[in-house]
C-alpha positions as CSV (number, residue, x, y, z in Angstrom):
1,M,137.6,111.8,95.2
2,Q,134.6,113.1,93.4
3,S,134.2,116.9,93.2
4,P,131.3,118.5,95.2
5,I,128.2,118.9,93.1
6,E,128.4,122.7,93.3
7,D,131.9,122.6,91.7
8,Y,130.4,121.6,88.4
9,A,129.5,123.7,85.4
10,L,127.0,122.8,82.7
11,L,127.8,122.8,79.0
12,S,124.9,122.3,76.5
13,D,124.3,122.0,72.8
14,L,120.5,121.7,73.2
15,H,120.8,117.9,72.6
16,T,122.8,116.8,75.6
17,G,124.8,118.3,78.5
18,A,128.2,117.9,80.0
19,L,129.3,118.5,83.6
20,I,132.8,119.8,84.0
21,S,134.4,120.2,87.4
22,R,136.3,123.1,88.8
23,S,139.5,121.0,88.4
24,G,138.9,120.8,84.6
25,S,137.6,117.2,84.4
26,I,134.5,116.4,82.4
27,D,133.0,113.7,84.6
28,W,129.5,113.3,83.1
29,L,128.6,113.3,79.4
30,C,126.0,111.3,77.4
31,F,126.3,111.4,73.6
32,P,124.3,112.2,71.5
33,R,121.2,112.9,73.7
34,F,120.6,113.7,77.3
35,D,119.3,110.1,77.8
36,S,121.9,108.3,75.8
37,P,124.3,106.0,77.6
38,S,127.2,107.9,79.1
39,V,130.7,108.1,77.6
40,F,132.0,109.7,80.8
41,A,130.6,108.6,84.2
42,A,133.4,109.4,86.7
43,M,130.8,111.5,88.6
44,L,129.1,108.3,89.6
45,G,132.3,106.3,90.1
46,T,135.9,106.8,89.5
47,E,138.2,107.9,86.6
48,D,138.0,104.3,85.3
49,H,134.3,104.9,84.4
50,G,135.3,107.6,82.0
51,R,136.4,111.3,82.0
52,W,138.4,113.9,80.1
53,L,140.7,116.1,82.2
54,V,142.5,119.2,80.8
55,A,144.3,121.3,83.4
56,P,147.7,122.7,84.2
57,S,150.0,119.8,85.3
58,S,151.6,121.9,88.0
59,A,150.7,120.8,91.5
60,G,150.3,124.4,92.6
61,A,147.9,125.5,89.9
62,E,144.9,127.5,91.0
63,V,141.7,128.7,89.5
64,V,141.7,132.5,89.6
65,K,138.2,132.9,88.1
66,R,135.6,130.8,86.4
67,S,132.5,132.2,84.6
68,Y,130.3,131.9,81.6
69,I,130.8,134.5,78.8
70,D,127.8,136.8,79.5
71,S,124.4,135.0,78.9
72,T,125.9,131.8,77.4
73,F,127.0,128.3,78.3
74,V,130.6,129.1,77.1
75,L,132.7,128.5,80.2
76,Q,136.0,130.2,80.8
77,T,138.5,129.2,83.5
78,H,141.4,131.4,84.3
79,W,144.3,129.3,85.7
80,R,147.5,130.6,87.4
81,T,150.7,128.5,88.0
82,D,154.2,129.4,89.2
83,T,155.3,129.7,85.6
84,G,152.4,131.6,83.9
85,E,148.6,131.9,83.3
86,V,146.2,130.4,80.8
87,L,142.5,130.8,79.9
88,V,140.6,127.6,79.1
89,T,137.4,128.1,77.1
90,D,135.0,125.1,77.1
91,F,131.9,124.9,75.0
92,M,129.6,122.6,73.0
93,P,128.9,124.1,69.5
94,T,125.2,124.8,68.8
95,G,123.3,124.9,65.6
96,D,125.3,122.5,63.5
97,R,124.1,119.2,65.1
98,R,127.7,118.3,65.7
99,A,127.9,116.3,68.9
100,S,131.2,117.7,70.3
101,I,133.0,119.5,73.0
102,V,135.7,122.1,72.3
103,R,138.4,123.0,74.8
104,R,140.5,126.0,73.8
105,I,143.7,126.9,75.8
106,Q,145.0,130.4,75.4
107,G,148.3,131.6,76.9
108,I,148.0,134.8,78.9
109,Q,151.5,135.1,80.3
110,G,154.6,133.0,80.8
111,T,154.6,129.3,79.8
112,V,152.2,126.8,81.3
113,A,152.6,123.0,81.1
114,M,149.1,121.5,80.5
115,G,148.1,118.0,81.2
116,Q,145.5,115.9,79.5
117,E,144.0,112.6,80.5
118,L,141.3,110.8,78.5
119,E,139.4,107.6,79.5
120,I,136.6,106.8,77.1
121,R,134.1,104.4,78.5
122,F,130.9,103.8,76.6
123,G,127.8,102.2,78.1
124,Y,127.9,103.9,81.5
125,G,131.5,102.9,82.1
126,T,131.3,99.3,81.0
127,I,132.7,99.3,77.5
128,L,136.3,99.8,76.7
129,P,136.6,101.0,73.1
130,W,139.2,100.0,70.5
131,V,141.5,103.0,70.3
132,S,143.9,104.0,67.6
133,Q,146.0,107.1,66.9
134,E,146.8,108.5,63.5
135,G,146.9,111.8,61.8
136,D,145.5,113.8,58.9
137,D,146.1,117.2,57.4
138,D,144.7,118.8,60.5
139,G,147.0,117.1,63.0
140,P,147.0,114.1,65.4
141,V,143.7,112.2,65.8
142,L,142.7,109.7,68.4
143,L,139.8,107.4,67.5
144,G,137.8,105.2,70.0
145,I,135.2,102.8,68.6
146,A,132.9,100.3,70.2
147,G,129.7,99.0,68.6
148,P,127.6,101.9,67.3
149,D,129.6,104.6,68.9
150,A,132.8,106.4,67.9
151,L,134.6,109.3,69.5
152,M,137.4,111.2,67.8
153,L,139.8,113.5,69.6
154,R,141.8,116.2,67.8
155,S,144.6,117.2,70.2
156,P,148.4,116.9,70.7
157,R,149.4,113.3,70.6
158,L,148.6,111.2,73.8
159,T,150.4,108.1,75.2
160,A,148.4,105.0,76.1
161,A,148.9,103.2,79.5
162,D,146.5,101.2,81.7
163,H,143.5,101.7,79.4
164,R,143.8,105.5,79.5
165,H,145.6,108.1,77.4
166,R,147.8,110.9,78.8
167,G,149.8,113.7,77.4
168,T,151.3,117.1,78.1
169,F,151.8,120.2,76.1
170,S,153.1,123.7,76.8
171,V,151.2,127.0,76.1
172,E,153.1,130.3,75.8
173,A,151.7,133.8,76.0
174,D,149.3,134.5,73.1
175,Q,149.5,130.9,71.9
176,V,146.2,129.0,71.3
177,V,145.8,125.3,71.4
178,D,142.4,123.8,70.4
179,L,141.1,120.4,71.4
180,E,137.9,118.8,70.1
181,L,136.2,115.6,71.1
182,V,133.4,114.7,68.6
183,W,130.9,111.8,68.7
184,Y,129.5,110.2,65.6
185,P,127.9,106.9,64.6
186,S,130.7,104.4,64.0
187,H,129.3,103.3,60.6
188,R,129.6,106.8,59.2
189,P,132.7,108.7,58.0
190,A,134.6,110.7,60.6
191,P,133.7,114.4,60.8
192,R,136.1,116.9,59.3
193,A,138.0,119.2,61.6
194,L,136.0,122.0,63.1
195,D,136.6,125.7,62.4
196,V,136.8,126.6,66.2
197,D,136.8,130.4,65.7
198,E,133.6,130.2,63.7
199,A,131.9,127.6,66.0
200,L,132.7,129.7,69.1
201,D,131.4,132.9,67.5
202,E,128.2,131.1,66.4
203,T,127.7,129.5,69.8
204,I,128.1,132.8,71.7
205,T,125.8,134.6,69.2
206,Y,123.1,131.9,69.7
207,W,123.0,132.2,73.5
208,K,123.2,136.0,73.5
209,S,120.4,136.3,70.9
210,W,118.2,133.9,72.9
211,A,118.7,135.8,76.1
212,S,118.3,139.2,74.5
213,S,114.5,138.9,74.8
214,Y,114.8,139.1,78.6
215,D,114.8,142.7,79.7
216,D,113.3,142.4,83.2
217,G,116.1,143.4,85.6
218,G,114.7,143.5,89.1
219,T,116.6,142.6,92.2
220,Y,117.1,139.0,91.1
221,G,117.4,139.7,87.4
222,P,120.7,137.9,86.9
223,A,119.5,134.8,88.8
224,V,116.2,134.7,86.8
225,L,118.1,135.1,83.5
226,R,120.5,132.3,84.3
227,S,117.5,130.1,85.4
228,L,115.7,130.7,82.1
229,L,118.9,129.9,80.3
230,V,119.2,126.6,82.3
231,L,115.6,125.7,81.3
232,R,116.5,126.4,77.6
233,A,119.7,124.4,77.9
234,L,117.7,121.4,79.2
235,T,115.3,121.6,76.2
236,H,116.0,119.5,73.2
237,E,116.0,121.8,70.2
238,D,114.5,119.4,67.8
239,T,111.7,117.8,69.9
240,G,110.9,120.6,72.4
241,G,111.1,118.0,75.2
242,I,112.4,119.5,78.5
243,V,114.5,117.1,80.7
244,A,114.3,117.5,84.5
245,A,118.1,117.4,84.7
246,P,121.0,116.1,82.6
247,T,122.1,113.6,85.3
248,T,121.0,110.4,87.0
249,S,121.4,109.2,90.5
250,L,123.0,112.2,92.2
251,P,121.8,111.4,95.7
252,E,119.1,113.2,97.7
253,E,120.9,112.1,100.8
254,F,124.6,111.2,100.6
255,G,125.1,107.5,101.1
256,G,121.3,106.9,100.7
257,A,119.1,105.1,98.2
258,R,117.0,108.1,96.9
259,N,118.9,108.2,93.6
260,W,116.8,108.7,90.4
261,D,117.3,109.2,86.7
262,Y,116.0,112.6,85.7
263,R,117.0,112.6,82.1
264,F,113.4,112.4,80.9
265,C,110.5,114.8,80.3
266,W,108.0,115.0,83.1
267,L,104.7,116.5,82.0
268,R,104.5,118.3,85.4
269,D,107.9,119.8,85.2
270,A,107.6,120.8,81.6
271,A,104.2,122.4,82.2
272,L,105.6,124.5,85.0
273,T,108.6,125.4,82.8
274,L,106.2,126.5,80.1
275,E,104.5,128.9,82.6
276,A,107.8,130.4,83.6
277,M,108.9,131.0,80.0
278,M,105.5,132.5,79.0
279,T,105.7,134.9,81.9
280,H,109.0,136.2,80.4
281,G,107.9,136.4,76.8
282,L,109.4,133.2,75.5
283,Q,106.3,132.2,73.5
284,E,108.3,130.1,70.9
285,E,109.6,127.7,73.5
286,A,106.1,127.4,75.0
287,L,104.7,126.4,71.6
288,E,107.6,123.9,71.1
289,W,106.6,122.3,74.4
290,R,102.9,122.2,73.5
291,N,103.8,120.5,70.2
292,W,106.0,118.0,72.0
293,L,103.1,117.3,74.4
294,L,100.7,116.7,71.6
295,R,103.0,114.2,70.0
296,A,103.9,112.4,73.2
297,V,100.4,111.8,74.6
298,A,98.7,111.2,71.2
299,G,96.7,108.0,71.2
300,D,94.4,106.5,73.8
301,P,94.2,108.8,76.8
302,E,94.1,105.8,79.0
303,D,97.8,105.3,78.1
304,L,98.8,108.7,79.5
305,Q,102.1,108.6,81.3
306,I,103.6,111.1,83.8
307,M,106.9,111.2,81.9
308,Y,108.3,110.4,78.4
309,G,111.6,110.2,76.6
310,V,113.1,113.3,75.0
311,A,111.3,112.5,71.7
312,G,108.2,111.1,73.4
313,E,109.3,107.5,74.0
314,R,107.2,105.6,76.4
315,D,109.3,102.6,77.4
316,L,111.6,103.9,80.2
317,P,112.3,100.7,82.3
318,E,114.2,101.3,85.5
319,K,117.5,99.3,85.8
320,I,120.2,99.3,88.5
321,L,123.8,99.6,87.4
322,D,125.6,97.5,90.0
323,H,129.1,98.2,88.6
324,L,128.9,101.9,89.5
325,P,129.7,102.8,93.2
326,G,127.6,105.9,93.0
327,Y,128.3,109.5,93.9
328,A,129.7,109.7,97.5
329,G,129.0,105.9,97.8
330,S,125.2,106.4,97.2
331,T,123.7,103.3,95.7
332,P,121.9,102.1,93.8
333,V,122.7,104.0,90.6
334,R,119.6,103.8,88.4
335,I,118.9,104.4,84.7
336,G,115.3,104.6,83.5
337,N,112.6,105.5,86.0
338,G,110.1,103.1,87.6
339,A,107.7,106.0,88.3
340,V,106.8,106.0,84.6
341,T,104.1,103.5,85.3
342,Q,102.6,105.4,88.3
343,Y,99.3,107.1,88.3
344,Q,99.7,110.7,89.5
345,A,96.4,112.5,89.5
346,D,97.9,116.0,89.6
347,V,99.5,115.8,86.1
348,V,96.5,116.5,84.0
349,G,95.7,119.6,86.1
350,E,99.2,121.0,85.7
351,V,99.1,120.5,82.0
352,M,95.7,122.1,81.7
353,V,96.7,125.1,83.8
354,A,99.8,125.7,81.6
355,L,97.8,125.4,78.4
356,E,95.1,127.8,79.8
357,K,97.8,130.3,80.4
358,L,99.0,129.9,76.9
359,R,95.5,130.7,75.7
360,C,95.5,133.8,77.9
361,H,98.7,134.9,76.2
362,G,96.8,134.9,72.9
363,E,97.8,131.6,71.4
364,Q,95.1,129.9,69.5
365,E,94.1,126.3,69.8
366,D,94.2,124.1,66.7
367,H,92.4,121.1,65.4
368,F,94.6,118.8,67.6
369,S,95.4,120.7,70.8
370,W,91.9,121.4,72.1
371,P,90.5,117.9,71.3
372,L,93.5,116.5,73.1
373,Q,92.7,118.6,76.2
374,K,89.1,117.4,76.2
375,A,90.5,113.8,76.0
376,L,92.7,114.6,79.0
377,L,89.6,115.8,80.9
378,T,87.8,112.6,80.0
379,F,90.8,110.6,81.4
380,A,90.6,112.7,84.6
381,E,86.9,112.0,84.9
382,N,87.4,108.2,84.3
383,H,89.8,108.2,87.2
384,L,88.0,110.7,89.4
385,D,87.8,108.5,92.5
386,D,91.2,106.7,92.1
387,R,93.9,107.0,94.6
388,D,97.4,107.9,93.3
389,H,101.1,108.1,94.1
390,G,101.1,111.9,94.4
391,I,103.5,114.6,93.1
392,W,106.4,113.1,95.0
393,E,106.1,109.7,93.3
394,M,105.6,107.8,96.5
395,R,106.6,104.1,96.2
396,G,104.2,103.1,99.0
397,E,100.5,102.7,99.1
398,K,98.3,104.8,96.9
399,M,96.4,107.6,98.7
400,H,94.0,110.4,98.1
401,F,96.6,113.2,98.2
402,T,95.0,116.6,98.8
403,H,97.3,118.3,96.3
404,S,96.4,115.8,93.6
405,R,92.7,116.4,94.2
406,V,93.1,120.1,94.0
407,M,95.0,119.7,90.7
408,M,92.1,117.7,89.3
409,W,89.8,120.5,90.4
410,A,92.1,122.9,88.5
411,A,91.9,120.7,85.4
412,F,88.1,120.9,85.2
413,D,88.2,124.6,86.1
414,C,90.4,125.2,83.1
415,G,88.0,123.3,80.9
416,V,85.1,125.4,82.1
417,R,86.9,128.6,81.4
418,A,88.1,127.4,78.0
419,V,84.5,127.1,76.9
420,R,83.0,130.2,78.7
421,D,85.9,132.6,78.4
422,H,87.6,131.5,75.2
423,G,84.7,130.2,73.1
424,L,85.8,126.6,72.7
425,T,83.4,123.7,72.5
426,G,82.8,121.3,75.4
427,P,80.4,120.2,78.2
428,A,81.1,123.2,80.5
429,D,78.1,122.5,82.7
430,H,79.2,118.9,83.3
431,W,82.8,120.0,84.0
432,Q,81.5,122.6,86.4
433,A,79.6,120.0,88.3
434,L,82.7,117.8,88.5
435,R,84.8,120.8,89.6
436,D,82.3,121.9,92.3
437,G,82.0,118.3,93.6
438,L,85.7,118.1,94.0
439,H,85.8,121.4,95.8
440,A,83.2,120.3,98.3
441,E,85.0,117.0,98.8
442,I,88.4,118.6,99.3
443,M,87.0,121.0,101.9
444,E,85.4,118.2,103.7
445,R,88.1,115.6,103.6
446,G,91.4,117.5,102.8
447,F,91.1,120.2,105.5
448,N,91.8,119.2,109.1
449,A,89.8,121.5,111.5
450,E,91.9,120.6,114.5
451,R,95.1,121.6,112.7
452,N,93.4,124.5,110.9
453,A,95.2,123.3,107.8
454,F,94.9,121.4,104.6
455,T,96.8,118.1,105.0
456,Q,98.9,115.8,102.8
457,T,96.1,113.2,102.5
458,Y,92.4,112.9,103.1
459,G,91.7,112.4,106.8
460,G,95.4,112.7,107.7
461,T,97.4,115.0,109.9
462,E,100.7,115.1,108.1
463,M,101.8,118.2,106.1
464,D,103.2,118.4,102.6
465,A,104.9,121.4,100.9
466,S,103.0,120.8,97.7
467,L,100.0,122.4,99.5
468,L,101.7,125.7,98.8
469,Q,100.5,125.2,95.2
470,L,96.8,125.5,96.2
471,P,96.7,129.3,95.8
472,Q,98.9,129.1,92.7
473,V,96.0,127.5,90.8
474,G,93.3,129.6,92.4
475,F,91.8,127.0,94.7
476,V,92.2,129.5,97.6
477,D,93.7,133.0,97.9
478,Y,97.2,133.3,99.3
479,D,95.8,135.3,102.2
480,D,92.8,133.2,102.8
481,P,92.6,132.2,106.6
482,L,92.6,128.5,105.5
483,M,95.8,129.0,103.6
484,L,97.4,131.0,106.4
485,G,96.6,128.2,108.8
486,T,98.2,125.7,106.4
487,V,101.3,127.8,106.1
488,A,101.6,127.9,109.9
489,A,101.3,124.2,110.1
490,L,103.9,123.7,107.4
491,E,106.3,126.0,109.3
492,T,105.7,124.0,112.4
493,D,106.2,120.6,110.9
494,L,108.6,121.0,107.9
495,L,110.8,124.1,108.4
496,N,114.2,123.0,109.6
497,A,116.8,124.8,111.7
498,D,118.3,126.4,108.6
499,G,115.0,127.9,107.5
500,L,114.5,125.4,104.6
501,L,111.2,123.6,104.0
502,A,111.1,119.8,103.6
503,R,108.7,118.1,101.2
504,Y,107.2,116.1,104.0
505,R,108.4,114.2,107.0
506,T,110.0,111.1,105.5
507,E,110.2,109.5,109.0
508,S,106.4,109.7,109.4
509,V,105.2,109.1,105.8
510,A,105.3,105.6,104.3
511,D,106.8,106.4,100.9
512,G,108.4,103.0,100.3
513,L,112.0,104.2,101.1
514,A,114.2,104.6,104.1
515,A,113.7,107.9,105.9
516,G,116.1,110.9,105.2
517,E,116.7,113.5,102.5
518,H,117.8,117.1,102.3
519,P,115.2,119.9,101.7
520,F,114.0,120.3,98.1
521,L,114.9,123.9,97.1
522,A,111.7,124.2,95.1
523,C,109.6,123.9,98.3
524,S,111.4,126.9,99.9
525,F,111.0,128.9,96.7
526,W,107.2,128.2,96.9
527,L,107.3,129.5,100.5
528,V,108.9,132.7,99.2
529,E,106.0,133.0,96.8
530,Q,103.5,132.4,99.5
531,Y,105.1,135.0,101.8
532,A,105.3,137.6,99.0
533,H,101.6,137.3,98.2
534,S,100.4,137.3,101.9
535,G,101.9,140.4,103.3
536,R,105.2,138.9,104.5
537,E,107.5,140.6,102.0
538,E,110.4,141.1,104.4
539,E,110.5,137.4,105.2
540,A,110.1,136.6,101.5
541,A,113.0,138.7,100.6
542,A,115.2,137.3,103.4
543,L,114.5,133.7,102.4
544,M,114.9,134.5,98.7
545,G,118.3,136.0,99.4
546,Q,119.3,132.9,101.3
547,L,118.2,130.5,98.5
548,V,119.8,132.5,95.7
549,G,122.9,132.4,97.8
550,Y,123.0,128.7,97.4
551,C,123.6,129.0,93.6
552,N,127.1,128.2,92.7
553,E,129.4,130.8,91.1
554,L,127.8,130.1,87.7
555,G,124.2,130.6,88.9
556,L,123.3,126.8,88.9
557,L,121.2,125.0,91.5
558,S,120.7,121.3,92.3
559,E,117.5,119.7,93.5
560,E,118.3,119.8,97.3
561,Y,120.7,121.6,99.6
562,D,122.5,120.5,102.7
563,A,122.8,123.8,104.6
564,A,124.6,122.2,107.5
565,Q,127.4,121.1,105.3
566,G,127.1,123.9,102.8
567,R,126.8,121.6,99.8
568,M,124.3,120.7,97.0
569,A,122.5,117.4,96.8
570,G,120.4,115.7,94.1
571,N,120.5,115.9,90.4
572,F,122.1,118.9,88.9
573,P,121.3,121.4,87.5
574,Q,117.7,120.8,88.2
575,A,114.9,122.4,86.2
576,F,112.3,122.3,89.0
577,S,114.6,124.4,91.3
578,H,115.3,127.0,88.6
579,L,111.7,127.4,87.5
580,A,110.6,127.8,91.2
581,L,113.3,130.5,91.5
582,V,111.7,132.3,88.6
583,R,108.3,132.1,90.1
584,A,109.5,133.3,93.5
585,A,111.4,136.3,91.9
586,D,108.2,137.2,90.0
587,A,106.2,137.1,93.1
588,L,108.6,139.4,94.9
589,Q,108.5,141.8,92.0
590,E,104.7,141.8,92.1
591,A,104.7,142.5,95.8
592,H,107.2,145.4,95.3
593,T,105.0,146.8,92.6
594,R,101.9,146.6,94.8
595,A,103.7,148.3,97.7
596,Q,104.8,151.2,95.4
597,L,101.2,151.6,94.2
598,V,99.8,151.7,97.7
599,G,102.6,154.1,98.8
């Protein structure tokens, strides 16, 4: 049985991430990068597809408490058994470029028998390594090698059986046992033993130092801080690329086919993440992303993609892994992402909006960044009349999505203001004409007078939660009657019995897939933002409390939530959900401040 998604914790070393279940099993891990082939893939299959379990061997063992140490990704799990208690500390060292996971077991009281089970499976569970056990001056060593990959485990000796390795050891009060699993290229010498005390101190210091710049408490301060930490944990420290999630193919509907690989960098997601970080004073990360963007999209603007690899790679072919049965039987399991070849007209707008906000925060353009933005606007103009696949990456027929057209409007609007407000060079009058033409077109074709609402597509009647972004980029005001009518239509069509907002009606929209999915959490956070800015503060606070309540005990959110079953769905943890949480909390804080000024 696979653990519920909400039972997992994230570990990160800013190069990759591991998911460890409440039962102590690392069921998902890709070394050395987020988008590398997995070495543990039990989360998408069974133990035979790779995992590393460390937990008390007693059948009656229970978790007393599980939490991160303060504002870090150092996980501590307090276990209790009939014979004693132990504290397990799991972390991935940061700063030394060592691709490893450390598991420290400390005795609290009595004596606890600990069990360990290791199944190394390179290549998404397809490759059995050649395993040998030996020892050196630092103790027993297990070595697994296959092709270019090597994993070395330092731990008490294990016993091999049925292509897995098991072992037990006892921990008494005040005793400490350290385990480390480290990846390295198989053609290089094995790494030396780690100084665990030093690595733990440095890792805790790094995360606390990074989080120390956040001092905005507020009602949702802890949730906002953890969300910002998640966004940092999903950012590659060398390249600045932000992955949408560290996982692939966790289903949007259990047993369904909406299973996608999110271990890549979407321009849209990264741009929105940049906005969230800038709002909270994290300028360095914003500049890292801008530099990643410049490198990724450099070249012919006509080659612009909606997503790239962690280092800006462009070739991300989608492939189905038939050997994996999927999470909760949800197939297919995919790696790569076919949406990489789609045209999504909103992307340039979201990038331009983020870079405009960076300018407004005082950052200067250089010889590369502004010419690139002008090239992006040329790309947008060249495709001004083209239909697209939209923000939700529809795999059906291309359409004129109202949200996409508004984001194109926002792109040219940012270009105009860059020239007129910031003194940059460019054809502002021409961009203004394009902007104003789009505005007139959107009002004529994207607004349905009978429904008194903007609609998903030109001339259509279906609603789409992405329309909540129209006031976010200044196309209309939050309290404009046109927007209020749109919100009323969204509530009528897309709000479910649990008070969560769907993206759109999958049963009515031809998106190329079978109908059915759980509500995207980001959409409901957008609704919180809309309520907060349009005089519905009480409803905003109530919905925000509900959504934050869906976080697991560690403050992590997935992409969707099945409120009826009380469980998370979709890739986890998901950057889009966490950045939408930050925006919603900011909107509520602004509403509270306005109310105090009026009062």
